[in-house]
MISE-994182 format. One record per residue: residue in one letter; x, y, z of N, C-alpha, C in turn. Coordinates in steps of 0.02 Angstrom, whole numbers, padded with zeros to 5 digits, always signed. Example, Ala and Ser with C-alpha at 12.3 -4.5 7.8 and 13.67 -1.06 7.14 Angstrom:
2
A+00660-00284+00390+00615-00225+00390+00660-00165+00390/S+00642-00112+00354+00684-00053+00357+00645+00002+00394/
// end
This chain:
245
X+00925+00233-00319+00853+00169-00306+00893+00174-00394/X+00879+00107-00420+00867+00098-00507+00780+00110-00518/X+00774+00103-00569+00713+00099-00593+00667+00036-00575/X+00696+00015-00587+00704-00059-00594+00687-00090-00517/X+00738-00050-00452+00712-00089-00397+00648-00033-00353/X+00648+00002-00402+00599+00078-00372+00512+00022-00411/X+00517-00009-00448+00447-00032-00464+00427-00120-00419/X+00488-00123-00416+00480-00193-00364+00450-00172-00291/X+00508-00137-00279+00484-00101-00216+00413-00081-00204/X+00394-00024-00246+00350+00012-00249+00278-00053-00252/X+00271-00095-00324+00229-00133-00320+00236-00194-00263/X+00294-00220-00217+00271-00247-00174+00228-00221-00118/X+00272-00157-00111+00192-00106-00054+00149-00110-00053/X+00127-00079-00129+00057-00122-00176+00021-00163-00136/X+00056-00212-00180+00000-00294-00160+00001-00305-00078/X+00048-00285-00060+00077-00314+00034-00004-00276+00027/X-00010-00208+00040-00069-00164+00073-00117-00190+00057/X-00141-00190-00004-00207-00220-00074-00213-00277-00036/X-00188-00332-00057-00210-00395-00026-00206-00402+00047/X-00173-00374+00081-00169-00350+00151-00243-00347+00189/X-00296-00296+00143-00341-00266+00176-00397-00321+00149/X-00390-00337+00111-00434-00417+00042-00429-00475+00126/X-00375-00482+00160-00361-00545+00173-00379-00509+00265/X-00395-00435+00297-00412-00414+00349-00477-00418+00342/X-00537-00421+00264-00592-00402+00286-00648-00481+00283/X-00598-00511+00238-00641-00577+00228-00610-00640+00265/X-00556-00650+00285-00512-00709+00342-00558-00705+00398/X-00545-00784+00423-00603-00776+00494-00544-00741+00541/X-00589-00716+00597-00550-00702+00674-00502-00650+00665/X-00505-00600+00606-00463-00544+00592-00507-00482+00637/X-00456-00427+00646-00508-00378+00688-00539-00349+00624/X-00546-00356+00562-00571-00307+00514-00631-00382+00462/X-00632-00419+00483-00683-00461+00451-00738-00453+00462/X-00764-00455+00406-00838-00408+00379-00840-00347+00359/X-00802-00313+00368-00802-00237+00367-00822-00231+00298/X-00804-00268+00256-00842-00246+00192-00800-00189+00132/X-00853-00180+00062-00834-00154+00026-00796-00078+00010/X-00822-00045+00052-00786+00012+00073-00722+00015+00105/X-00697-00035+00133-00645-00034+00177-00606-00065+00136/X-00625-00129+00095-00582-00135+00025-00544-00108-00016/X-00569-00052-00057-00574-00012-00109-00543+00035-00058/X-00544+00095+00015-00524+00115+00012-00436+00080+00040/X-00445+00034+00054-00375+00017+00078-00329-00024+00006/X-00395-00013-00040-00332-00028-00100-00308+00044-00119/X-00343+00093-00106-00306+00159-00134-00261+00180-00093/X-00270+00169-00043-00233+00201+00013-00152+00162-00033/X-00137+00113-00062-00116+00039-00039-00068+00102-00104/X-00113+00119-00164-00077+00141-00213-00051+00215-00202/X-00065+00231-00158-00052+00310-00136+00044+00267-00098/X+00055+00243-00053+00093+00210-00024+00155+00196-00081/X+00138+00142-00118+00195+00101-00189+00197+00180-00233/X+00148+00225-00251+00164+00273-00267+00221+00328-00263/X+00205+00326-00194+00271+00396-00150+00341+00366-00159/X+00332+00304-00126+00408+00250-00137+00421+00268-00242/X+00384+00235-00257+00439+00222-00311+00430+00297-00373/X+00381+00334-00366+00384+00393-00392+00437+00432-00421/X+00456+00453-00387+00527+00509-00383+00613+00441-00414/X+00578+00406-00435+00634+00341-00454+00620+00315-00522/X+00575+00300-00534+00540+00266-00599+00470+00293-00618/X+00434+00353-00596+00364+00374-00608+00342+00335-00592/X+00330+00297-00539+00289+00239-00506+00218+00216-00552/X+00251+00174-00598+00217+00120-00651+00157+00089-00598/X+00189+00024-00575+00188+00001-00536+00110-00071-00572/X+00123-00049-00652+00074-00108-00675+00090-00104-00760/X+00076-00143-00772+00108-00175-00854+00064-00126-00884/X+00006-00143-00881-00051-00077-00941-00019-00021-00918/X-00015+00015-00862+00012+00082-00867+00067+00085-00925/X+00132+00059-00899+00176+00062-00920+00172+00043-01002/X+00159-00014-01030+00130-00019-01112+00096+00035-01118/X+00034+00084-01101+00014+00118-01132+00054+00214-01123/X+00077+00210-01077+00145+00259-01066+00196+00273-01138/X+00203+00181-01160+00270+00184-01218+00214+00188-01284/X+00150+00183-01282+00128+00197-01351+00082+00271-01342/X+00090+00298-01276+00073+00368-01288+00157+00396-01299/X+00182+00380-01291+00256+00432-01328+00276+00456-01272/X+00264+00454-01198+00306+00468-01120+00339+00420-01115/X+00345+00345-01145+00389+00309-01099+00433+00274-01183/X+00532+00265-01153+00530+00240-01204+00523+00156-01219/X+00508+00114-01268+00474+00045-01255+00561-00008-01270/X+00638+00028-01252+00661-00033-01248+00693-00029-01168/X+00639+00007-01102+00617+00014-01046+00573-00029-01029/X+00513-00046-01078+00484-00077-01060+00487-00161-01021/X+00513-00207-01041+00524-00275-01004+00538-00263-00964/X+00604-00231-00933+00631-00208-00877+00570-00171-00827/X+00552-00143-00833+00491-00128-00776+00444-00156-00790/X+00414-00218-00816+00332-00264-00805+00375-00300-00779/X+00448-00323-00780+00462-00382-00713+00476-00371-00669/X+00494-00303-00644+00494-00247-00580+00454-00265-00570/X+00381-00265-00585+00324-00268-00575+00264-00322-00532/X+00299-00350-00583+00274-00448-00543+00319-00457-00531/X+00390-00452-00514+00434-00493-00456+00400-00455-00374/X+00397-00368-00402+00360-00342-00321+00299-00376-00311/X+00237-00383-00378+00196-00417-00358+00189-00470-00313/X+00240-00507-00342+00248-00588-00299+00279-00590-00215/X+00305-00521-00222+00337-00520-00167+00298-00492-00110/X+00246-00453-00119+00198-00434-00078+00143-00495-00067/X+00126-00527-00093+00076-00573-00121+00122-00630-00060/X+00164-00645-00062+00211-00706+00010+00210-00660+00069/X+00209-00602+00082+00201-00533+00145+00127-00551+00153/X+00082-00537+00115+00034-00563+00148+00022-00633+00183/X+00042-00682+00145+00027-00732+00158+00077-00762+00248/X+00114-00723+00233+00193-00727+00301+00121-00674+00371/X+00107-00655+00342+00063-00592+00381-00003-00620+00439/X-00030-00651+00375-00098-00680+00410-00075-00755+00386/X-00060-00810+00402-00061-00863+00386-00113-00895+00434/X-00095-00881+00510-00149-00925+00542-00237-00907+00530/X-00223-00840+00488-00312-00827+00491-00324-00846+00427/X-00294-00886+00377-00309-00926+00299-00291-00983+00332/X-00274-01024+00391-00282-01101+00409-00358-01068+00445/X-00374-01031+00489-00424-01015+00519-00481-01001+00469/X-00479-00996+00416-00537-00993+00351-00555-01059+00315/X-00614-01091+00328-00635-01165+00280-00636-01121+00214/X-00663-01060+00193-00704-01084+00103-00639-01040+00094/X-00624-01100+00037-00562-01086-00006-00552-01035-00043/X-00618-01020-00071-00636-00955-00120-00614-00902-00113/X-00613-00877-00047-00612-00821+00019-00514-00830+00016/X-00521-00888+00022-00431-00884+00024-00407-00849-00022/X-00425-00871-00090-00383-00883-00133-00408-00820-00174/X-00447-00749-00138-00480-00693-00154-00412-00647-00120/X-00373-00673-00086-00339-00626-00041-00276-00618-00093/X-00294-00654-00150-00216-00671-00173-00234-00654-00254/X-00300-00649-00283-00309-00628-00365-00383-00643-00344/X-00415-00616-00393-00472-00589-00447-00528-00635-00451/X-00585-00643-00432-00630-00685-00466-00708-00622-00461/X-00745-00640-00538-00794-00640-00554-00875-00616-00495/X-00912-00560-00508-00977-00594-00448-01004-00651-00483/X-01019-00624-00567-01044-00656-00589-01013-00700-00660/X-00984-00750-00665-00953-00746-00717-00969-00773-00792/X-00955-00721-00824-00982-00713-00900-00929-00685-00941/X-00873-00732-00966-00817-00693-00992-00837-00642-01038/X-00852-00628-01082-00872-00557-01124-00873-00496-01061/X-00925-00513-01040-00942-00437-00976-00898-00443-00939/X-00848-00498-00936-00811-00495-00875-00735-00471-00912/X-00737-00446-00942-00676-00435-00997-00675-00359-01022/X-00747-00338-01019-00756-00283-01034-00762-00246-00974/X-00773-00269-00933-00749-00226-00843-00712-00217-00851/X-00653-00260-00866-00575-00252-00848-00568-00201-00906/X-00588-00212-00962-00550-00165-01005-00576-00090-00980/X-00649-00074-00972-00672-00031-00950-00654+00022-00897/X-00635-00014-00821-00582+00005-00797-00530+00015-00780/X-00459-00010-00810-00398+00019-00864-00431+00046-00883/X-00471+00067-00935-00454+00132-00969-00461+00195-00922/X-00501+00186-00879-00526+00263-00836-00466+00261-00823/X-00425+00248-00777-00345+00227-00768-00306+00279-00792/X-00296+00205-00852-00235+00238-00879-00257+00293-00910/X-00324+00333-00945-00316+00400-00967-00290+00435-00919/X-00335+00438-00862-00346+00493-00820-00258+00482-00804/X-00235+00441-00779-00151+00454-00768-00115+00471-00811/X-00153+00478-00882-00101+00510-00935-00109+00573-00942/X-00155+00603-00910-00154+00667-00895-00111+00715-00814/X-00121+00665-00806-00057+00662-00730-00001+00682-00726/X+00041+00706-00670+00088+00720-00681+00148+00647-00701/X+00103+00601-00645+00152+00542-00643+00188+00524-00730/X+00140+00563-00768+00138+00564-00842+00219+00595-00870/X+00237+00623-00833+00261+00695-00859+00361+00692-00823/X+00337+00594-00795+00423+00578-00773+00458+00598-00846/X+00533+00614-00832+00591+00618-00866+00643+00570-00878/X+00610+00526-00925+00652+00447-00894+00726+00455-00932/X+00748+00502-00981+00795+00531-00991+00847+00561-00937/X+00828+00598-00906+00853+00634-00847+00871+00611-00785/X+00802+00561-00784+00784+00501-00732+00751+00566-00663/X+00706+00593-00678+00713+00647-00619+00649+00665-00646/X+00598+00681-00588+00520+00699-00611+00525+00774-00624/X+00464+00780-00659+00454+00862-00655+00397+00872-00650/X+00388+00920-00595+00359+00956-00569+00338+00899-00482/X+00366+00830-00496+00382+00830-00439+00321+00783-00428/X+00327+00691-00383+00278+00655-00380+00279+00640-00321/X+00282+00672-00255+00309+00675-00167+00235+00648-00165/X+00230+00656-00106+00177+00618-00070+00118+00679-00095/X+00110+00733-00100+00052+00768-00131+00025+00772-00178/X+00082+00739-00216+00054+00739-00313+00028+00663-00300/X+00046+00586-00262+00025+00538-00282-00065+00546-00252/X-00079+00587-00204-00136+00568-00199-00218+00578-00234/X-00192+00635-00311-00242+00609-00339-00266+00537-00380/X-00180+00498-00394-00195+00417-00410-00230+00377-00363/X-00219+00411-00296-00272+00361-00242-00336+00348-00256/X-00357+00437-00256-00458+00453-00274-00449+00418-00333/X-00420+00408-00403-00434+00387-00425-00453+00307-00452/X-00411+00265-00396-00397+00188-00404-00471+00214-00368/X-00482+00242-00312-00536+00233-00262-00615+00253-00296/X-00599+00267-00325-00660+00315-00384-00678+00230-00429/X-00633+00212-00466-00623+00161-00503-00649+00071-00452/X-00636+00091-00375-00676+00024-00356-00738+00049-00324/X-00755+00102-00301-00815+00103-00284-00850+00113-00317/X-00842+00133-00395-00908+00144-00442-00910+00070-00487/X-00841+00051-00502-00828-00023-00589-00802-00064-00554/X-00777-00067-00500-00768-00165-00455-00783-00188-00430/X-00857-00172-00413-00905-00243-00420-00921-00306-00434/X-00893-00292-00524-00917-00336-00555-00865-00392-00565/X-00784-00391-00550-00740-00426-00568-00711-00410-00517/X-00691-00375-00467-00666-00347-00398-00580-00294-00442/X-00598-00255-00472-00569-00196-00504-00490-00245-00526/X-00457-00270-00560-00376-00308-00558-00360-00242-00600/X-00379-00217-00637-00342-00158-00686-00275-00163-00697/X-00250-00203-00668-00177-00230-00677-00172-00318-00670/X-00098-00327-00749-00103-00388-00742-00032-00417-00675/X+00007-00381-00656+00040-00415-00625-00004-00414-00559/X-00051-00369-00523-00066-00392-00475-00121-00428-00484/X-00131-00447-00534-00185-00520-00513-00135-00588-00531/X-00095-00589-00586-00049-00635-00599+00008-00670-00546/X+00044-00612-00524+00113-00621-00481+00065-00659-00428/X+00012-00638-00370-00012-00683-00307-00065-00715-00343/X-00078-00741-00409-00116-00802-00404-00043-00844-00409/X-00010-00819-00462+00074-00889-00454+00081-00917-00391/X+00090-00848-00337+00112-00869-00274+00068-00907-00229/X-00006-00897-00246-00044-00952-00194-00069-01002-00255/X-00021-01032-00297-00016-01092-00328+00047-01124-00299/X+00099-01108-00263+00155-01110-00246+00166-01133-00150/X+00105-01087-00135+00109-01069-00078+00082-01114-00033/X+00115-01153+00024+00077-01241+00052+00040-01198+00104/X-00050-01165+00060-00108-01148+00102-00143-01195+00102/X-00170-01208+00169-00226-01266+00198-00265-01270+00178/X-00300-01339+00146-00364-01310+00114-00353-01264+00043/X-00313-01271+00003-00326-01182-00064-00384-01214-00117/X-00441-01175-00140-00422-01178-00193-00384-01194-00281/X-00431-01216-00304-00395-01198-00368-00374-01137-00398/X-00341-01142-00462-00308-01093-00467-00323-01039-00504/X-00389-01069-00530-00472-01050-00570-00410-00994-00655/X-00362-01044-00678-00314-01041-00728-00387-01004-00818/X-00412-01047-00783-00477-01033-00876-00468-00955-00844/X-00493-00928-00808-00506-00858-00779-00459-00814-00791/X-00384-00815-00749-00345-00770-00772-00323-00758-00812/X-00340-00780-00881-00323-00735-00928-00361-00693-00932/X-00431-00656-00914-00462-00576-00946-00418-00530-00892/X-00407-00539-00800-00372-00478-00797-00291-00468-00815/X-00260-00514-00867-00208-00507-00877-00237-00475-00966/X-00288-00480-01023-00273-00457-01051-00329-00409-01055/X-00379-00389-01010-00406-00347-01011-00381-00287-00993/X-00333-00278-00930-00300-00213-00922-00286-00194-00979/X-00236-00238-01027-00182-00215-01078-00232-00176-01133/X-00280-00198-01131-00338-00203-01190-00345-00115-01154/X-00366-00116-01117-00388-00052-01095-00337-00008-01070/X-00280-00020-01065-00233+00010-01055-00210+00050-01159/X-00206+00015-01187-00191+00029-01255-00250+00069-01287/X-00312+00069-01286-00368+00111-01284-00359+00178-01278/X-00321+00182-01213-00337+00238-01183-00286+00279-01216/X-00217+00246-01214-00170+00285-01236-00172+00323-01339/X-00199+00262-01334-00221+00271-01427-00269+00359-01423/X-00325+00347-01387-00386+00404-01373-00338+00470-01336/X-00308+00454-01300-00236+00493-01283-00209+00530-01320/X-00181+00477-01380-00130+00509-01444-00183+00538-01511/X-00246+00541-01493-00289+00582-01553-00305+00633-01538/X-00316+00653-01454-00329+00700-01443-00283+00756-01416/X-00247+00739-01413-00163+00773-01406-00110+00802-01468/X-00138+00772-01520-00121+00775-01583-00140+00817-01640/
// end
């Protein structure tokens, strides 16, 4: 499997399972309707685990443009490979959103609230305050990327195309716990996108799919879960460089 395909498939699994748990909790007449934030954050953590297990041996399992850019800034990933990784991440996120729609289409039709339908695909702030929302995404992604830089996933040998120390199913567990912690502790403000592909890819799919009585795509907010994670990732990489040189 090439790194490009690995990023597509890994991100697709991430978004299918992550968006799927949101759909299961918020949409009408599902078995998990109303089960709450703990279920959502746990589902997203396990979704990350699955994505990392699949893509880790082949691409290092970035699954997130903010991670890809940060690794390049930290000198752990070649800049020449950044565009193809980011493209794979966005394609995977869009495919994952389509799969969520296919699984939960009946429940999307049974749900009257268009905002809840949109929540299956992309994030919204609990309190709309652009500066505060941006800061939340920056800090959440900073914690994500700064910690990842110390994980074995940051030790992927991109020249030899093999992992150092490996990142199999056991090695992916710390990443899942990290995302779980961020969701539980920092995710209540914006829904913790902490990943431009995770938000923008499914938001585009929400705009394109024939969803009954859907809300607007809230493009005015969409810039925050794009630039916030990128800024947070850059800051994490810069601090990592300072502390390790």
